Backbone bond lengths (Angstrom), bond angles and torsions (degrees), N, CA, C in turn:
res aa  C-N    CA-C-N  psi(-1)  N-CA   C-N-CA  omega(-1)  CA-C   N-CA-C  phi
1 M - - - 1.451 - - 1.534 108.18 -
2 D 1.321 116.26 133.46 1.466 118.59 -178.81 1.532 111.13 -77.89
3 K 1.331 114.92 165.79 1.473 121.42 -175.54 1.528 112.60 -59.67
4 N 1.332 117.16 -42.79 1.466 120.43 -178.15 1.520 111.48 -65.17
5 T 1.321 116.91 -41.05 1.466 120.22 178.45 1.520 109.94 -63.68
6 H 1.312 115.89 -45.16 1.467 120.24 -179.27 1.531 111.33 -61.15
7 I 1.316 116.66 -45.78 1.465 119.11 -176.71 1.527 111.23 -69.56
8 T 1.324 118.30 -32.75 1.477 119.28 177.53 1.525 111.05 -71.95
9 I 1.329 117.41 -30.96 1.471 119.83 174.14 1.528 109.23 -65.35
10 L 1.322 116.44 -44.69 1.469 119.40 177.72 1.529 110.78 -62.31
11 Y 1.329 116.14 -37.28 1.466 119.37 177.82 1.529 110.16 -63.17
12 D 1.326 117.57 -41.35 1.469 120.55 178.14 1.523 111.01 -58.96
13 I 1.315 116.32 -36.19 1.468 120.96 -178.54 1.527 111.86 -79.77
14 Y 1.322 117.17 -47.51 1.467 121.88 -169.55 1.529 114.76 -110.93
15 G 1.321 118.10 2.24 1.466 121.31 -174.16 1.515 114.77 -56.40
16 K 1.316 116.82 -32.66 1.470 119.82 -178.94 1.533 111.94 -67.57
17 L 1.318 116.88 -14.56 1.462 120.61 178.19 1.528 112.37 -83.07
18 L 1.321 116.98 -10.17 1.462 121.95 179.33 1.521 110.45 -86.59
19 S 1.304 116.30 161.06 1.465 120.77 176.42 1.527 109.58 -73.20
20 D 1.323 116.49 164.14 1.466 121.03 177.41 1.521 110.69 -58.24
21 R 1.306 117.27 -42.57 1.463 121.49 -179.61 1.528 110.79 -63.11
22 Q 1.324 116.19 -44.01 1.463 119.58 178.77 1.525 111.22 -62.65
23 R 1.326 116.41 -41.62 1.470 119.62 178.32 1.526 110.66 -63.60
24 N 1.329 117.41 -39.71 1.470 120.62 177.95 1.522 111.39 -60.83
25 Y 1.317 116.98 -46.96 1.464 121.41 179.23 1.531 110.59 -61.16
26 F 1.309 114.76 -49.00 1.463 120.07 -177.33 1.524 111.15 -60.97
27 E 1.309 117.25 -49.43 1.461 121.37 -177.66 1.522 111.73 -65.06
28 A 1.319 117.28 -38.53 1.465 120.02 178.44 1.523 110.33 -62.93
29 Y 1.317 116.28 -41.03 1.467 120.12 -176.98 1.530 112.34 -77.51
30 Y 1.331 116.77 -50.58 1.464 120.18 -172.62 1.531 113.95 -87.17
31 F 1.324 117.87 -34.45 1.464 119.29 -175.42 1.525 112.77 -99.32
32 D 1.333 116.66 -36.45 1.466 119.78 179.84 1.527 111.85 -91.45
33 N 1.335 116.40 -5.37 1.470 122.96 178.63 1.525 113.61 56.05
34 L 1.325 116.21 36.16 1.458 120.24 176.75 1.522 109.51 -84.58
35 S 1.310 116.57 147.12 1.465 120.94 176.35 1.526 109.10 -75.91
36 L 1.315 115.87 166.35 1.471 119.99 176.89 1.522 110.33 -59.28
37 S 1.319 116.71 -40.08 1.473 121.04 179.22 1.524 111.44 -63.64
38 E 1.327 116.26 -42.77 1.473 119.65 179.57 1.528 111.07 -64.60
39 I 1.297 116.42 -42.12 1.472 120.00 178.88 1.516 110.12 -64.40
40 S 1.328 116.67 -44.01 1.470 119.63 -178.96 1.520 111.27 -63.54
41 E 1.315 117.51 -37.92 1.468 120.35 176.57 1.527 111.14 -66.27
42 N 1.329 116.18 -45.33 1.470 120.64 -178.06 1.525 112.40 -64.68
43 L 1.328 116.66 -36.07 1.465 120.61 -174.36 1.523 113.01 -104.38
44 N 1.321 115.99 0.89 1.461 121.95 176.52 1.536 112.85 57.68
45 V 1.338 114.72 46.63 1.460 121.87 174.08 1.525 107.38 -132.51
46 T 1.319 116.51 166.54 1.458 118.60 -177.51 1.531 110.89 -74.53
47 R 1.308 114.03 155.49 1.462 120.73 178.11 1.525 110.32 -61.70
48 S 1.334 116.55 -39.97 1.467 119.96 -179.77 1.534 111.56 -66.97
49 A 1.328 116.95 -32.08 1.469 120.04 177.06 1.531 110.32 -65.32
50 I 1.323 115.95 -40.36 1.466 120.27 177.83 1.526 109.33 -64.44
51 Q 1.320 116.28 -45.32 1.462 120.92 -179.20 1.534 111.07 -60.57
52 K 1.327 116.92 -44.12 1.467 121.12 178.49 1.527 110.97 -63.43
53 Q 1.325 116.23 -42.08 1.463 120.39 179.55 1.531 111.20 -63.40
54 L 1.328 117.16 -43.74 1.464 120.34 179.80 1.529 110.96 -63.43
55 K 1.316 117.02 -38.92 1.463 120.49 176.80 1.529 110.06 -64.65
56 S 1.314 116.47 -44.17 1.457 121.42 179.51 1.534 111.34 -63.31
57 I 1.314 116.03 -41.84 1.472 121.01 179.15 1.522 109.81 -62.74
58 T 1.322 116.82 -45.15 1.462 121.18 179.47 1.526 110.51 -60.21
59 E 1.317 116.68 -44.50 1.461 120.88 178.07 1.527 110.81 -62.55
60 Q 1.316 116.11 -41.19 1.459 121.01 -179.70 1.530 111.05 -64.26
61 L 1.330 117.62 -45.72 1.464 121.27 179.43 1.525 110.72 -62.73
62 N 1.325 116.90 -41.34 1.469 120.23 177.50 1.526 111.43 -65.72
63 K 1.323 117.18 -35.97 1.467 120.69 177.82 1.532 110.22 -65.44
64 Y 1.334 116.69 -43.51 1.468 119.58 177.17 1.524 110.42 -57.84
65 E 1.328 116.55 -43.36 1.468 119.83 -179.20 1.531 111.19 -66.89
66 R 1.321 117.88 -40.26 1.470 120.24 177.89 1.528 110.90 -60.86
67 C 1.328 116.30 -37.40 1.466 120.25 -177.87 1.525 112.73 -80.52
68 L 1.324 116.97 -45.20 1.461 121.19 -171.74 1.532 114.50 -98.61
69 K 1.323 116.39 -26.52 1.461 123.05 176.98 1.535 113.94 55.34
70 L 1.317 117.99 33.81 1.460 120.43 -178.48 1.525 112.64 -68.25
71 D 1.310 118.17 -38.56 1.464 120.45 177.60 1.524 110.16 -65.97
72 Y 1.308 116.64 -45.32 1.462 121.83 178.82 1.533 110.70 -58.91
73 K 1.328 116.64 -47.32 1.466 121.09 -179.13 1.526 111.16 -65.07
74 N 1.322 116.69 -38.44 1.455 120.58 179.23 1.529 111.01 -64.44
75 K 1.324 116.95 -41.87 1.471 120.77 178.01 1.516 110.87 -63.93
76 K 1.326 117.14 -42.93 1.470 121.12 177.96 1.525 110.92 -62.73
77 L 1.331 116.86 -43.63 1.455 121.20 179.71 1.536 110.82 -63.28
78 N 1.323 117.12 -43.67 1.465 120.10 178.79 1.523 111.63 -63.10
79 K 1.315 117.00 -35.86 1.463 120.71 177.36 1.529 110.28 -64.91
80 L 1.334 116.85 -41.93 1.462 120.48 177.90 1.527 111.34 -66.31
81 I 1.318 116.48 -40.43 1.462 120.79 179.22 1.528 110.23 -60.04
82 D 1.318 116.25 -40.22 1.467 120.27 178.88 1.525 112.41 -61.32
83 E 1.310 117.22 -27.46 1.461 121.64 -178.07 1.531 113.22 -85.47
84 I 1.320 118.22 -9.88 1.463 121.70 -178.39 1.529 109.50 -79.41
85 N 1.315 115.55 130.90 1.464 120.77 179.89 1.523 113.25 -93.61
86 D 1.313 117.27 -26.82 1.470 121.53 -179.36 1.527 109.07 -72.20
87 K 1.342 117.01 111.45 1.472 121.52 -174.27 1.525 112.84 -63.75
88 D 1.343 117.07 -39.89 1.464 119.67 -179.94 1.529 111.18 -65.34
89 L 1.322 116.04 -45.66 1.461 120.41 178.49 1.526 110.35 -62.62
90 K 1.317 116.52 -42.84 1.456 121.90 179.42 1.522 110.98 -58.49
91 K 1.347 116.33 -45.66 1.469 121.34 179.93 1.520 110.90 -63.30
92 K 1.322 117.87 -41.95 1.466 121.63 179.54 1.527 111.19 -62.44
93 I 1.307 116.63 -43.00 1.464 120.05 -179.60 1.518 110.32 -67.78
94 I 1.308 117.21 -41.69 1.482 120.53 177.53 1.517 110.04 -61.76
95 D 1.327 118.01 -42.04 1.456 121.73 178.51 1.528 111.46 -60.86
96 I 1.325 116.31 -42.94 1.472 120.57 178.57 1.528 109.84 -65.68
97 N 1.312 117.00 -41.48 1.464 121.79 -178.48 1.525 111.54 -65.10
98 N 1.319 118.63 -27.15 1.461 122.41 -177.63 1.524 114.04 -88.10
99 I 1.310 117.18 3.42 1.476 120.14 -179.70 1.503 109.79 -71.71
């Protein structure tokens, strides 16, 4: 899995823990595919400020994962679900996992 895919998965899990400003920067860069220059122009901040924020956000998301391991646990759970043959049990576990 490439770095961008991994960090966007972590954002999906932990993004609500970031500030509104951090989410704006992250989404503009990773989801809207804007360059640092475009983001800095749109938000009236320096390009280096955006770059520092994105680095900080990435570090923060990785720290959350190191502490909480939600992505790791989700991958392990999905692997176990794939091995279950009982369709009713499988559906119940998937339903619980999607809450």
